N, C-alpha and C positions, 0 to 999 in steps of 0.2 A: 504494500500500500504506500510506503514511503517513496518508492520510485515514481509513482503516478504524480505526486505533487511536485516533483522536480522536472519531470519530462515535459509537462504541459508548458511551463514558462520557457524552457529551452526551445521547444517547438514554436511557440509564438514569436520568440526573438528571432529564430531562424527565418520564419516566414516574413517578418517585418524587414529583416536585412535583405532578403531577396527582392521584396517590393521596392525598397530603397535603391538597390542596384539597378533594377529595371527602369525606375523613374529617372535615375541619373543618366542611363544610357539613352532613353527615349527623348528626354528633354534637355540634355546637356548641350553645351556649345561646341563640343568637339575638340576644343583646345588648339586646333590647327589654324585658327583664324588669324590673319595678319592684320595688324592695326593699319588704319588709313595713313597714307603718307602725310607728313606735316604740310599744311596749307591746302590740302585737298578737301574742298567743301562741297564737292559734288555739283549739284545744280545751283548752289547758292553762291553769292558774291558778297564780300564784305563792303559795306558802304560807309560805315562809320565806326570809330572806336571811341568809347567814352571812359571817363575815370570812375564812374559809379554805375551800379546796376540800375538805380533809380533813374538816372539820366537816359540810359539806354531804353528803359521802359517808356519814358516820356516820349522819346523820339519814335519808338515803335507805335505809340498811340497816334502821333502826328501822321506817320506813314499809313496807318490803318484808316484814319479819317480821309486820307487822299485815295484810298482804295488799293494801296500797295501792301501785299502780303509780306510779312517779315517775321524774323525770330531773333532772339537775343542769346548769345553764347558768352558765358563767363570764361574769358581766356586766362585770367590770372587774378590774383588779389588786386583789387582796385583797378580792374580793367574789364570792360565788357564790349563785345562787338555786336553790331547790328548787321544781320545778313538778309538779303532779299534774292529773289529769282533774277536771273540774268536779264530777262526782258524788261524788268522793272528797275534795273540798276541806275540808268541815267536819270530817270525821274526821281528816284529815291535820293541820289546824290545831290540833286538840285534842292530837294526839300531839306536834306540834312545840312546843307550849306547855310540855309536861312534859320536853322533851329538854334535856339539859345536855351541852355539848361539852367 
């Protein structure tokens, strides 16, 4: 009877470990992913760099009001970049040039 009380927890632990290994295999990243090259923003272009996240968000609001889709990337401490799609870059730069934070 004593063996039954120890076998059940061991069996449950083994099943949970197998489930965990399966989930790691099924949903894992693979580990072979290469990080993007520095400066590779894909479809986006940097139109402005600000000294604070709040300023970047304010510029993003101005761009949004003008119908320009944009996003903010925190590049480093005390530095945020505003990115837009290439087709909107010229208009976004013109708006950014008139922006005062």
